[in-house]
DRENTORKOL-3810 file (N, C-alpha, C; in nm, 4 decimals):
REM DRENTORKOL-3810
@n.u->0.5948; n.v->-1.0920; n.w->-0.3483; ca.u->0.5247; ca.v->-1.0363; ca.w->-0.4626; c.u->0.4030; c.v->-0.9574; c.w->-0.4141
@n.u->0.3803; n.v->-0.8400; n.w->-0.4703; ca.u->0.2694; ca.v->-0.7526; ca.w->-0.4314; c.u->0.1428; c.v->-0.7927; c.w->-0.5074
@n.u->0.0287; n.v->-0.7817; n.w->-0.4379; ca.u->-0.0999; ca.v->-0.8206; ca.w->-0.4953; c.u->-0.1859; c.v->-0.6980; c.w->-0.5203
@n.u->-0.2472; n.v->-0.6936; n.w->-0.6396; ca.u->-0.3326; ca.v->-0.5820; ca.w->-0.6795; c.u->-0.4699; c.v->-0.6364; c.w->-0.7175
@n.u->-0.5752; n.v->-0.5721; n.w->-0.6649; ca.u->-0.7128; ca.v->-0.6054; ca.w->-0.6987; c.u->-0.7595; c.v->-0.5104; c.w->-0.8083
@n.u->-0.8028; n.v->-0.5673; n.w->-0.9210; ca.u->-0.8576; ca.v->-0.4890; ca.w->-1.0323; c.u->-1.0089; c.v->-0.5057; c.w->-1.0283
@n.u->-1.0829; n.v->-0.3938; n.w->-1.0277; ca.u->-1.2289; ca.v->-0.3999; ca.w->-1.0268; c.u->-1.2811; c.v->-0.3242; c.w->-1.1491
@n.u->-1.3422; n.v->-0.3977; n.w->-1.2405; ca.u->-1.3991; ca.v->-0.3365; ca.w->-1.3610; c.u->-1.4998; c.v->-0.4338; c.w->-1.4191
@n.u->-1.6149; n.v->-0.3822; n.w->-1.4639; ca.u->-1.7153; ca.v->-0.4695; ca.w->-1.5226; c.u->-1.6794; c.v->-0.5095; c.w->-1.6661
@n.u->-1.5796; n.v->-0.4448; n.w->-1.7234; ca.u->-1.5340; ca.v->-0.4793; ca.w->-1.8586; c.u->-1.4233; c.v->-0.5842; c.w->-1.8516
@n.u->-1.4531; n.v->-0.7015; n.w->-1.9073; ca.u->-1.3537; ca.v->-0.8092; ca.w->-1.9076; c.u->-1.2279; c.v->-0.7666; c.w->-1.9838
@n.u->-1.2457; n.v->-0.6942; n.w->-2.0947; ca.u->-1.1295; ca.v->-0.6543; ca.w->-2.1749; c.u->-1.0391; c.v->-0.5579; c.w->-2.0971
@n.u->-1.0979; n.v->-0.4677; n.w->-2.0195; ca.u->-1.0161; ca.v->-0.3768; ca.w->-1.9371; c.u->-0.9421; c.v->-0.4564; c.w->-1.8303
@n.u->-1.0125; n.v->-0.5499; n.w->-1.7646; ca.u->-0.9456; ca.v->-0.6326; ca.w->-1.6631; c.u->-0.8294; c.v->-0.7089; c.w->-1.7257
@n.u->-0.8485; n.v->-0.7571; n.w->-1.8490; ca.u->-0.7411; ca.v->-0.8320; ca.w->-1.9159; c.u->-0.6218; c.v->-0.7422; c.w->-1.9468
@n.u->-0.6472; n.v->-0.6234; n.w->-2.0036; ca.u->-0.5379; ca.v->-0.5321; ca.w->-2.0399; c.u->-0.4616; c.v->-0.4870; c.w->-1.9150
@n.u->-0.5351; n.v->-0.4489; n.w->-1.8113; ca.u->-0.4708; ca.v->-0.4060; ca.w->-1.6870; c.u->-0.3956; c.v->-0.5235; c.w->-1.6250
@n.u->-0.4579; n.v->-0.6410; n.w->-1.6268; ca.u->-0.3948; ca.v->-0.7604; ca.w->-1.5705; c.u->-0.2656; c.v->-0.7960; c.w->-1.6407
@n.u->-0.2656; n.v->-0.7916; n.w->-1.7733; ca.u->-0.1442; ca.v->-0.8217; ca.w->-1.8506; c.u->-0.0344; c.v->-0.7205; c.w->-1.8167
@n.u->-0.0730; n.v->-0.5928; n.w->-1.8081; ca.u->0.0228; ca.v->-0.4870; ca.w->-1.7751; c.u->0.0860; c.v->-0.5121; c.w->-1.6383
@n.u->0.0022; n.v->-0.5424; n.w->-1.5397; ca.u->0.0517; ca.v->-0.5612; ca.w->-1.4030; c.u->0.1310; c.v->-0.6905; c.w->-1.3869
@n.u->0.0803; n.v->-0.7980; n.w->-1.4455; ca.u->0.1516; ca.v->-0.9266; ca.w->-1.4362; c.u->0.2880; c.v->-0.9159; c.w->-1.5029
@n.u->0.2935; n.v->-0.8420; n.w->-1.6146; ca.u->0.4192; ca.v->-0.8218; ca.w->-1.6848; c.u->0.5211; c.v->-0.7466; c.w->-1.6008
@n.u->0.4709; n.v->-0.6672; n.w->-1.5044; ca.u->0.5588; ca.v->-0.5918; ca.w->-1.4152; c.u->0.5866; c.v->-0.6684; c.w->-1.2854
@n.u->0.5358; n.v->-0.7916; n.w->-1.2776; ca.u->0.5677; ca.v->-0.8761; ca.w->-1.1630; c.u->0.4665; c.v->-0.8775; c.w->-1.0495
@n.u->0.3488; n.v->-0.8213; n.w->-1.0727; ca.u->0.2470; ca.v->-0.8195; ca.w->-0.9675; c.u->0.1536; c.v->-0.9397; c.w->-0.9783
@n.u->0.0978; n.v->-0.9804; n.w->-0.8648; ca.u->-0.0096; ca.v->-1.0794; ca.w->-0.8614; c.u->-0.1403; c.v->-1.0031; c.w->-0.8753
@n.u->-0.2349; n.v->-1.0576; n.w->-0.9529; ca.u->-0.3588; ca.v->-0.9867; ca.w->-0.9816; c.u->-0.4796; c.v->-1.0687; c.w->-0.9374
@n.u->-0.5732; n.v->-1.0012; n.w->-0.8718; ca.u->-0.7041; ca.v->-1.0567; ca.w->-0.8381; c.u->-0.8060; c.v->-0.9695; c.w->-0.9109
@n.u->-0.9121; n.v->-1.0307; n.w->-0.9636; ca.u->-1.0114; ca.v->-0.9539; ca.w->-1.0389; c.u->-1.1470; c.v->-0.9550; c.w->-0.9702
@n.u->-1.2147; n.v->-0.8395; n.w->-0.9759; ca.u->-1.3526; ca.v->-0.8256; ca.w->-0.9312; c.u->-1.4331; c.v->-0.7648; c.w->-1.0443
@n.u->-1.5580; n.v->-0.8094; n.w->-1.0615; ca.u->-1.6383; ca.v->-0.7618; ca.w->-1.1748; c.u->-1.7242; c.v->-0.6397; c.w->-1.1412
@n.u->-1.7386; n.v->-0.6090; n.w->-1.0115; ca.u->-1.8071; ca.v->-0.4881; ca.w->-0.9661; c.u->-1.7745; c.v->-0.4690; c.w->-0.8179
@n.u->-1.8278; n.v->-0.3631; n.w->-0.7595; ca.u->-1.7953; ca.v->-0.3340; ca.w->-0.6209; c.u->-1.8351; c.v->-0.4440; c.w->-0.5236
@n.u->-1.9537; n.v->-0.5023; n.w->-0.5434; ca.u->-1.9993; ca.v->-0.6092; ca.w->-0.4533; c.u->-1.9092; c.v->-0.7311; c.w->-0.4633
@n.u->-1.8765; n.v->-0.7698; n.w->-0.5853; ca.u->-1.7873; ca.v->-0.8842; ca.w->-0.6060; c.u->-1.6508; c.v->-0.8571; c.w->-0.5421
@n.u->-1.6032; n.v->-0.7345; n.w->-0.5575; ca.u->-1.4722; ca.v->-0.6986; ca.w->-0.5017; c.u->-1.4724; c.v->-0.7035; c.w->-0.3496
@n.u->-1.5826; n.v->-0.6626; n.w->-0.2868; ca.u->-1.5890; ca.v->-0.6685; ca.w->-0.1399; c.u->-1.5717; c.v->-0.8118; c.w->-0.0914
@n.u->-1.6251; n.v->-0.9082; n.w->-0.1674; ca.u->-1.6094; ca.v->-1.0494; ca.w->-0.1315; c.u->-1.4637; c.v->-1.0935; c.w->-0.1393
@n.u->-1.3851; n.v->-1.0280; n.w->-0.2232; ca.u->-1.2427; ca.v->-1.0623; ca.w->-0.2380; c.u->-1.1607; c.v->-1.0079; c.w->-0.1201
@n.u->-1.2173; n.v->-0.9122; n.w->-0.0468; ca.u->-1.1483; ca.v->-0.8544; ca.w->0.0688; c.u->-1.1740; c.v->-0.9448; c.w->0.1897
@n.u->-1.1088; n.v->-1.0594; n.w->0.1876; ca.u->-1.1364; ca.v->-1.1644; ca.w->0.2860; c.u->-1.0212; c.v->-1.1842; c.w->0.3844
@n.u->-0.9402; n.v->-1.0807; n.w->0.4002; ca.u->-0.8301; ca.v->-1.0905; ca.w->0.4949; c.u->-0.6939; c.v->-1.1077; c.w->0.4298
@n.u->-0.6909; n.v->-1.1473; n.w->0.3025; ca.u->-0.5619; ca.v->-1.1603; ca.w->0.2340; c.u->-0.5012; c.v->-1.0219; c.w->0.2136
@n.u->-0.3702; n.v->-1.0165; n.w->0.2050; ca.u->-0.3012; ca.v->-0.8888; ca.w->0.1871; c.u->-0.3183; c.v->-0.8422; c.w->0.0430
@n.u->-0.3775; n.v->-0.7258; n.w->0.0284; ca.u->-0.3887; ca.v->-0.6599; ca.w->-0.1018; c.u->-0.3150; c.v->-0.5276; c.w->-0.0875
@n.u->-0.2189; n.v->-0.5050; n.w->-0.1746; ca.u->-0.1308; ca.v->-0.3889; ca.w->-0.1627; c.u->-0.1851; c.v->-0.2640; c.w->-0.2315
@n.u->-0.2772; n.v->-0.2846; n.w->-0.3298; ca.u->-0.3299; ca.v->-0.1723; ca.w->-0.4070; c.u->-0.4585; c.v->-0.2183; c.w->-0.4744
@n.u->-0.5506; n.v->-0.1246; n.w->-0.4958; ca.u->-0.6754; ca.v->-0.1534; ca.w->-0.5654; c.u->-0.6872; c.v->-0.0574; c.w->-0.6832
@n.u->-0.7238; n.v->-0.1118; n.w->-0.7994; ca.u->-0.7525; ca.v->-0.0306; ca.w->-0.9185; c.u->-0.9003; c.v->-0.0516; c.w->-0.9489
@n.u->-0.9768; n.v->0.0579; n.w->-0.9522; ca.u->-1.1223; ca.v->0.0465; ca.w->-0.9556; c.u->-1.1854; c.v->0.1392; c.w->-1.0589
@n.u->-1.2808; n.v->0.0846; n.w->-1.1354; ca.u->-1.3623; ca.v->0.1638; ca.w->-1.2270; c.u->-1.4657; c.v->0.2412; c.w->-1.1456
@n.u->-1.5293; n.v->0.3416; n.w->-1.2059; ca.u->-1.6363; ca.v->0.4148; ca.w->-1.1383; c.u->-1.7724; c.v->0.3572; c.w->-1.1761
@n.u->-1.8020; n.v->0.3521; n.w->-1.3057; ca.u->-1.9338; ca.v->0.3093; ca.w->-1.3516; c.u->-1.9411; c.v->0.1577; c.w->-1.3654
@n.u->-2.0105; n.v->0.0936; n.w->-1.2695; ca.u->-2.0283; ca.v->-0.0518; ca.w->-1.2707; c.u->-2.1665; c.v->-0.0840; c.w->-1.2159
@n.u->-2.2232; n.v->-0.1990; n.w->-1.2551; ca.u->-2.3524; ca.v->-0.2397; ca.w->-1.1980; c.u->-2.3356; c.v->-0.2857; c.w->-1.0533
@n.u->-2.4466; n.v->-0.3029; n.w->-0.9844; ca.u->-2.4554; ca.v->-0.3552; ca.w->-0.8473; c.u->-2.3972; c.v->-0.2604; c.w->-0.7423
@n.u->-2.2699; n.v->-0.2248; n.w->-0.7543; ca.u->-2.2089; ca.v->-0.1247; ca.w->-0.6654; c.u->-2.1010; c.v->-0.0533; c.w->-0.7454
@n.u->-2.1175; n.v->0.0790; n.w->-0.7612; ca.u->-2.0183; ca.v->0.1523; ca.w->-0.8411; c.u->-1.8896; c.v->0.1740; c.w->-0.7613
@n.u->-1.7901; n.v->0.2247; n.w->-0.8307; ca.u->-1.6581; ca.v->0.2391; ca.w->-0.7706; c.u->-1.6526; c.v->0.3359; c.w->-0.6540
@n.u->-1.7284; n.v->0.4455; n.w->-0.6616; ca.u->-1.7257; ca.v->0.5424; ca.w->-0.5521; c.u->-1.7904; c.v->0.4843; c.w->-0.4266
@n.u->-1.8999; n.v->0.4103; n.w->-0.4442; ca.u->-1.9616; ca.v->0.3419; ca.w->-0.3293; c.u->-1.8631; c.v->0.2419; c.w->-0.2687
@n.u->-1.7937; n.v->0.1686; n.w->-0.3558; ca.u->-1.6956; ca.v->0.0704; ca.w->-0.3100; c.u->-1.5871; c.v->0.1372; c.w->-0.2246
@n.u->-1.5317; n.v->0.2476; n.w->-0.2754; ca.u->-1.4248; ca.v->0.3178; ca.w->-0.2030; c.u->-1.4751; c.v->0.3644; c.w->-0.0670
@n.u->-1.5938; n.v->0.4254; n.w->-0.0642; ca.u->-1.6503; ca.v->0.4738; ca.w->0.0616; c.u->-1.6669; c.v->0.3592; c.w->0.1614
@n.u->-1.7156; n.v->0.2452; n.w->0.1132; ca.u->-1.7387; ca.v->0.1294; ca.w->0.2002; c.u->-1.6065; c.v->0.0785; c.w->0.2582
@n.u->-1.5042; n.v->0.0643; n.w->0.1712; ca.u->-1.3744; ca.v->0.0126; ca.w->0.2171; c.u->-1.3099; c.v->0.1073; c.w->0.3179
@n.u->-1.3241; n.v->0.2353; n.w->0.2958; ca.u->-1.2563; ca.v->0.3335; ca.w->0.3809; c.u->-1.3291; c.v->0.3609; c.w->0.5124
@n.u->-1.4600; n.v->0.3275; n.w->0.5214; ca.u->-1.5353; ca.v->0.3638; ca.w->0.6415; c.u->-1.5950; c.v->0.2459; c.w->0.7184
@n.u->-1.6157; n.v->0.1322; n.w->0.6534; ca.u->-1.6824; ca.v->0.0188; ca.w->0.7182; c.u->-1.5813; c.v->-0.0623; c.w->0.7992
@n.u->-1.6098; n.v->-0.0828; n.w->0.9280; ca.u->-1.5186; ca.v->-0.1570; ca.w->1.0155; c.u->-1.4902; c.v->-0.2985; c.w->0.9662
@n.u->-1.5841; n.v->-0.3542; n.w->0.8897; ca.u->-1.5659; ca.v->-0.4898; ca.w->0.8358; c.u->-1.4410; c.v->-0.4966; c.w->0.7464
@n.u->-1.4050; n.v->-0.3838; n.w->0.6850; ca.u->-1.2910; ca.v->-0.3790; ca.w->0.5927; c.u->-1.1753; c.v->-0.2971; c.w->0.6501
@n.u->-1.1681; n.v->-0.2900; n.w->0.7827; ca.u->-1.0684; ca.v->-0.2058; ca.w->0.8501; c.u->-0.9255; c.v->-0.2366; c.w->0.8068
@n.u->-0.8961; n.v->-0.3639; n.w->0.7771; ca.u->-0.7583; ca.v->-0.3980; ca.w->0.7390; c.u->-0.7218; c.v->-0.3439; c.w->0.6008
@n.u->-0.8203; n.v->-0.2927; n.w->0.5263; ca.u->-0.7946; ca.v->-0.2355; ca.w->0.3927; c.u->-0.8110; c.v->-0.0834; c.w->0.3911
@n.u->-0.8361; n.v->-0.0256; n.w->0.5078; ca.u->-0.8635; ca.v->0.1179; ca.w->0.5161; c.u->-0.7515; c.v->0.2019; c.w->0.4550
@n.u->-0.6270; n.v->0.1566; n.w->0.4709; ca.u->-0.5137; ca.v->0.2356; ca.w->0.4212; c.u->-0.4558; c.v->0.1804; c.w->0.2904
@n.u->-0.5259; n.v->0.0860; n.w->0.2291; ca.u->-0.4827; ca.v->0.0341; ca.w->0.0990; c.u->-0.5074; c.v->0.1422; c.w->-0.0058
@n.u->-0.4057; n.v->0.1820; n.w->-0.0816; ca.u->-0.4261; ca.v->0.2869; ca.w->-0.1817; c.u->-0.5177; c.v->0.2388; c.w->-0.2945
@n.u->-0.6009; n.v->0.3311; n.w->-0.3438; ca.u->-0.6945; ca.v->0.3004; ca.w->-0.4514; c.u->-0.6728; c.v->0.3976; c.w->-0.5658
@n.u->-0.6594; n.v->0.3414; n.w->-0.6861; ca.u->-0.6515; ca.v->0.4197; ca.w->-0.8097; c.u->-0.7832; c.v->0.4012; c.w->-0.8832
@n.u->-0.8477; n.v->0.5110; n.w->-0.9200; ca.u->-0.9681; ca.v->0.5032; ca.w->-1.0019; c.u->-0.9232; c.v->0.5046; c.w->-1.1483
@n.u->-0.9674; n.v->0.4042; n.w->-1.2239; ca.u->-0.9357; ca.v->0.3927; ca.w->-1.3666; c.u->-1.0696; c.v->0.3921; c.w->-1.4382
@n.u->-1.1039; n.v->0.5030; n.w->-1.5046; ca.u->-1.2409; ca.v->0.5244; ca.w->-1.5491; c.u->-1.2490; c.v->0.6133; c.w->-1.6721
@n.u->-1.3642; n.v->0.6105; n.w->-1.7383; ca.u->-1.3899; ca.v->0.7033; ca.w->-1.8487; c.u->-1.4390; c.v->0.8376; c.w->-1.7954
@n.u->-1.4733; n.v->0.8442; n.w->-1.6680; ca.u->-1.5272; ca.v->0.9653; ca.w->-1.6060; c.u->-1.4140; c.v->1.0670; c.w->-1.5873
@n.u->-1.4341; n.v->1.1872; n.w->-1.6433; ca.u->-1.3300; ca.v->1.2893; ca.w->-1.6358; c.u->-1.3772; c.v->1.4162; c.w->-1.5649
@n.u->-1.5028; n.v->1.4211; n.w->-1.5209; ca.u->-1.5567; ca.v->1.5415; ca.w->-1.4582; c.u->-1.4868; c.v->1.5692; c.w->-1.3251
@n.u->-1.4559; n.v->1.6970; n.w->-1.3048; ca.u->-1.3837; ca.v->1.7374; ca.w->-1.1841; c.u->-1.4626; c.v->1.7060; c.w->-1.0569
@n.u->-1.5963; n.v->1.7210; n.w->-1.0612; ca.u->-1.6745; ca.v->1.6950; ca.w->-0.9400; c.u->-1.6669; c.v->1.5482; c.w->-0.8995
@n.u->-1.6616; n.v->1.4581; n.w->-0.9988; ca.u->-1.6480; ca.v->1.3155; ca.w->-0.9677; c.u->-1.5084; c.v->1.2857; c.w->-0.9133
@n.u->-1.4071; n.v->1.3495; n.w->-0.9722; ca.u->-1.2703; ca.v->1.3317; ca.w->-0.9214; c.u->-1.2615; c.v->1.3766; c.w->-0.7766
@n.u->-1.3235; n.v->1.4905; n.w->-0.7462; ca.u->-1.3235; ca.v->1.5438; ca.w->-0.6100; c.u->-1.3973; c.v->1.4487; c.w->-0.5159
@n.u->-1.5112; n.v->1.3951; n.w->-0.5623; ca.u->-1.5862; ca.v->1.2987; ca.w->-0.4811; c.u->-1.5000; c.v->1.1749; c.w->-0.4531
@n.u->-1.4279; n.v->1.1287; n.w->-0.5551; ca.u->-1.3393; ca.v->1.0134; ca.w->-0.5382; c.u->-1.2277; c.v->1.0425; c.w->-0.4396
@n.u->-1.1708; n.v->1.1606; n.w->-0.4497; ca.u->-1.0627; ca.v->1.2009; ca.w->-0.3597; c.u->-1.1141; c.v->1.2085; c.w->-0.2156
@n.u->-1.2311; n.v->1.2678; n.w->-0.1977; ca.u->-1.2897; ca.v->1.2781; ca.w->-0.0635; c.u->-1.3204; c.v->1.1396; c.w->-0.0063
@n.u->-1.3613; n.v->1.0473; n.w->-0.0939; ca.u->-1.3937; ca.v->0.9111; ca.w->-0.0496; c.u->-1.2677; c.v->0.8354; c.w->-0.0085
@n.u->-1.1531; n.v->0.8734; n.w->-0.0668; ca.u->-1.0290; ca.v->0.8078; ca.w->-0.0286; c.u->-0.9440; c.v->0.7568; c.w->-0.1438
@n.u->-0.9869; n.v->0.7836; n.w->-0.2692; ca.u->-0.9052; ca.v->0.7432; ca.w->-0.3839; c.u->-0.7785; c.v->0.8288; c.w->-0.3874
@n.u->-0.6656; n.v->0.7665; n.w->-0.4200; ca.u->-0.5369; ca.v->0.8371; ca.w->-0.4187; c.u->-0.4951; c.v->0.8885; c.w->-0.5563
@n.u->-0.5534; n.v->0.8290; n.w->-0.6630; ca.u->-0.5188; ca.v->0.8726; ca.w->-0.7994; c.u->-0.6395; c.v->0.8499; c.w->-0.8896
@n.u->-0.6428; n.v->0.9231; n.w->-1.0026; ca.u->-0.7547; ca.v->0.9155; ca.w->-1.0966; c.u->-0.6944; c.v->0.9115; c.w->-1.2360
@n.u->-0.7135; n.v->0.8017; n.w->-1.3061; ca.u->-0.6613; ca.v->0.7869; ca.w->-1.4419; c.u->-0.7796; c.v->0.7672; c.w->-1.5366
@n.u->-0.7834; n.v->0.8480; n.w->-1.6432; ca.u->-0.8940; ca.v->0.8421; ca.w->-1.7382; c.u->-0.8607; c.v->0.7460; c.w->-1.8522
@n.u->-0.9582; n.v->0.6584; n.w->-1.8854; ca.u->-0.9451; ca.v->0.5667; ca.w->-1.9989; c.u->-0.9714; c.v->0.6446; c.w->-2.1272
@n.u->-0.9120; n.v->0.6089; n.w->-2.2390; ca.u->-0.8082; ca.v->0.5073; ca.w->-2.2517; c.u->-0.6797; c.v->0.5542; c.w->-2.1835
@n.u->-0.6023; n.v->0.4586; n.w->-2.1361; ca.u->-0.4839; ca.v->0.4917; ca.w->-2.0576; c.u->-0.3597; c.v->0.4300; c.w->-2.1212
@n.u->-0.2459; n.v->0.4874; n.w->-2.0892; ca.u->-0.1190; ca.v->0.4304; ca.w->-2.1324; c.u->-0.0714; c.v->0.3354; c.w->-2.0229
@n.u->-0.0364; n.v->0.2124; n.w->-2.0568; ca.u->0.0112; ca.v->0.1177; ca.w->-1.9556; c.u->0.1258; c.v->0.1741; c.w->-1.8714
@n.u->0.2165; n.v->0.2510; n.w->-1.9333; ca.u->0.3295; ca.v->0.3079; ca.w->-1.8591; c.u->0.2806; c.v->0.4051; c.w->-1.7513
@n.u->0.1760; n.v->0.4828; n.w->-1.7853; ca.u->0.1216; ca.v->0.5792; ca.w->-1.6895; c.u->0.0597; c.v->0.5058; c.w->-1.5704
@n.u->-0.0108; n.v->0.3971; n.w->-1.5992; ca.u->-0.0706; ca.v->0.3176; ca.w->-1.4926; c.u->0.0383; c.v->0.2597; c.w->-1.4029
@n.u->0.1416; n.v->0.2022; n.w->-1.4629; ca.u->0.2504; ca.v->0.1429; ca.w->-1.3836; c.u->0.3225; c.v->0.2477; c.w->-1.2989
@n.u->0.3392; n.v->0.3677; n.w->-1.3521; ca.u->0.4032; ca.v->0.4752; ca.w->-1.2752; c.u->0.3201; c.v->0.5082; c.w->-1.1520
@n.u->0.1871; n.v->0.5184; n.w->-1.1695; ca.u->0.0984; ca.v->0.5476; ca.w->-1.0571; c.u->0.1030; c.v->0.4332; c.w->-0.9552
@n.u->0.1013; n.v->0.3095; n.w->-1.0039; ca.u->0.1056; ca.v->0.1924; ca.w->-0.9159; c.u->0.2340; c.v->0.1950; c.w->-0.8332
@n.u->0.3471; n.v->0.2181; n.w->-0.9002; ca.u->0.4769; ca.v->0.2150; ca.w->-0.8302; c.u->0.4875; c.v->0.3251; c.w->-0.7253
@n.u->0.4212; n.v->0.4393; n.w->-0.7493; ca.u->0.4249; ca.v->0.5484; ca.w->-0.6512; c.u->0.3414; c.v->0.5174; c.w->-0.5277
@n.u->0.2345; n.v->0.4396; n.w->-0.5466; ca.u->0.1385; ca.v->0.4206; ca.w->-0.4379; c.u->0.1468; c.v->0.2859; c.w->-0.3661
@n.u->0.2047; n.v->0.1863; n.w->-0.4295; ca.u->0.1978; ca.v->0.0511; ca.w->-0.3721; c.u->0.2746; c.v->0.0425; c.w->-0.2407
@n.u->0.2142; n.v->-0.0244; n.w->-0.1451; ca.u->0.2757; ca.v->-0.0358; ca.w->-0.0114; c.u->0.3553; c.v->-0.1646; c.w->0.0015
END
């Protein structure tokens, strides 16, 4: 079974995404912000990360940059990341892409669209 880390400060978003993913047969781990999510990167195999942009403590773009560049998280360097956010500005999308995000989905989202992106990217 493939494991997906969901990072969002909104409990309701984590629940909706979690229900969608669990219904498709994935195991789900939740993080409430970037700092909390980094603690979840403890060596266990995570096949995909779904991350919000706007969060307290550490936002999603900082999180992506840290995972992709910090040697402490080297085993997650090639883990695909989907940004799931209300942010739709092209400059932010470009920043996310440069940081290492593989897809950008704007909220509100269709569960089918999220699952399609997950299935294309999951390792």
